[in-house]
N, C-alpha and C positions, 0 to 999 in steps of 0.2 A: 440212754439216758436214766437217770437214777429217776427209778418210777418209785412213787409213793412219797417222795421227798416235794414237800409243799408249804407254803406259809403265806401268809397273807402279805401283801404287799411286796411279795418278788416278782420278777422276772424273768421268764429264762428264755435265754437269746441260742440261737443254732446257728452254724455257718456249715453249710454244703453246698456242693454244685451234682445237680441232679437236673436232665434235659426234659422230665417229668415236670418240672414248676415251671417252664416255659423259656428259659433263658439259659444259656451256658456260659454263667459265671456262678461266682460265689453271691449266695443272695443270704443277709444276716438277714432273719425273721424273728420276732419278739411272738412271747406269752405273757399275758396279765397286763394290766394298765399302771401300775409304779413304776417309777425311774429305779429299783435299785435289781440289779444283775442277779440270779441267783444260780445260772446255771452257761454256760457258754460250752456248745459239745463240735467239738473240730474234728469232723471225720471223713474221707472221699476217698478211696484208694485209685479213683482217676485222677484228682485235682489236688494233691497232698502239695506239689511243690508250686502252687500258683501264689504264695502268699505277697513273693517281692516281686514278682514278673510274670507275663504273660507266658502260656504254657499250649502248644498244641499234644492234642492225645489220637497217636495214630492207630489205627483197628488195624490187625494185620486180617486181610479176610482170609488167608487158609487157616488163622484160630477158630476151633470150634468149642463155642462155650456152651453147656448144659447148663438151662435154667432150672434151678428147682426153686419150689415154692413161688410166691405171687408177691415179695418184696414187702417193705414195711409200711404201713400207713398207704397214703397217697403216693411214695416212692414204689416204685414199679420197676422191675427189668430192664434193662435196656432192649428193645426191641432191635431186630438186624433185617433185612431184605425181604423177609417172609418167607425166606425159603429155609431159613434155618441156619443161616451163614452171614458171618459178617461183609460189609462189600465195602472195607478197606478205606471208609471215608477218614476225613482229619476234623476233630473236635477242637475248634478253638476257646478257650476259657480264658476269660480275662483276671489276670490276679490282682492283688490286692498285697498293702504293708498291714499285716496283723497287730505291730506292735504299734503303729501309730493309730489305727482303728480303734485298739484297745483303750489307748490315751484318750482318744475322742469322746469316746463313749462311757465311760465309767468313771467315776472317780474316789479319790481314797476312802471315801466314806461309805461306798457299796461294798459290800462283801462279795465277791467273787472267788464262785466253785468251776472250776473248770477240767473235763475230763477233753484229753488230747488222744488222739489218735490219727497219727501224719504221717503214715508208713514209711518209718525213716527219718521224716524231715526234723524229727526233734533235734537231730545235733545243730540243726543250722536254726533252726528257731527260736528255741532256748537261749543259744547263747546273745541273739539279735534282742529278743524280750530282755534281757539282762544289760545290754549293750545300752538300748534305748531309755531303760530304768522302767519299762511297763510291766516288768517283773514284779514289780513292788505294789499293783494293783491286783495282783491275786492273791488270794488268802488260802486257797488249798487246789493242789492239783492232782488227780486221777489220770497218770500220763504213763501209758501205752508204747514201751520201748521196744522196740525193733532190730531184730541181731538175725545171723545164721543161724538156725535152728534145722537139726535134722527132720528131713525130708521121711517121711512114710513112704512116695514114691520109687524112692531112690534109696535104698538101705547103705549107709557106709558114705555117704557123699553129701557134701552140705548144700546148701541153694545156693543159688546166685544173687537172688534178689533183694539181699542186704548185706553190705559191704563189714559193718561191725560186728563183734564176738557179744558175747553177755559182757564181759568185764568193761567196755564203755559205757555200756547201761548202768552198770552198778555204779561207777564214775560219776555220771550224769547225777543220779539218785544223790550222791553223797554230796557235789557241789551245791546240789539245789538246797540239800536240809542243813549246811553247814553256813549257807548264805541265808539260811531263817525261811525260808520256803518250807510249806508242808507239802510234800509230798507222798503219795501214795503208790505202789505198781498196782496198773491193772492191765489183766490178762485175758 
């Protein structure tokens, strides 16, 4: 989030999926008492595809994940079976339509600043926001665009994690700016 940025009458809103909050679905949570939205932070590597439909996250029992650090605030690293390995369970995450949620939650009089980190889904979510008109409710976007970068682990090979190259990211930024949306590249 953007630390140090605050103002009276602003409300911060975050959308996150994390089992440590108690339920396996996106939880809109709010800060402050006023109606105005100051920040919507959309970020979760496991559930970023669930803005339009339900999704299942399958954990590979053979996958070893080294937990580094303690997590952030109340967000703690996902715990495994206790033996340091994943048990292969399936986690179901209830999805929702973010564009409709935004249209119901904010008005054209609100000042909305959004940090978007949706792990490659921006190529689906941004066109949906444009199609529904919800993009008009967003005043400023800090967008992390995901593309195939060179991997440190595999010199000379592209990662298979994202299909897009950097050019579609540049085109996405350009189209947003040409539409009148103030957008900044977030790294």
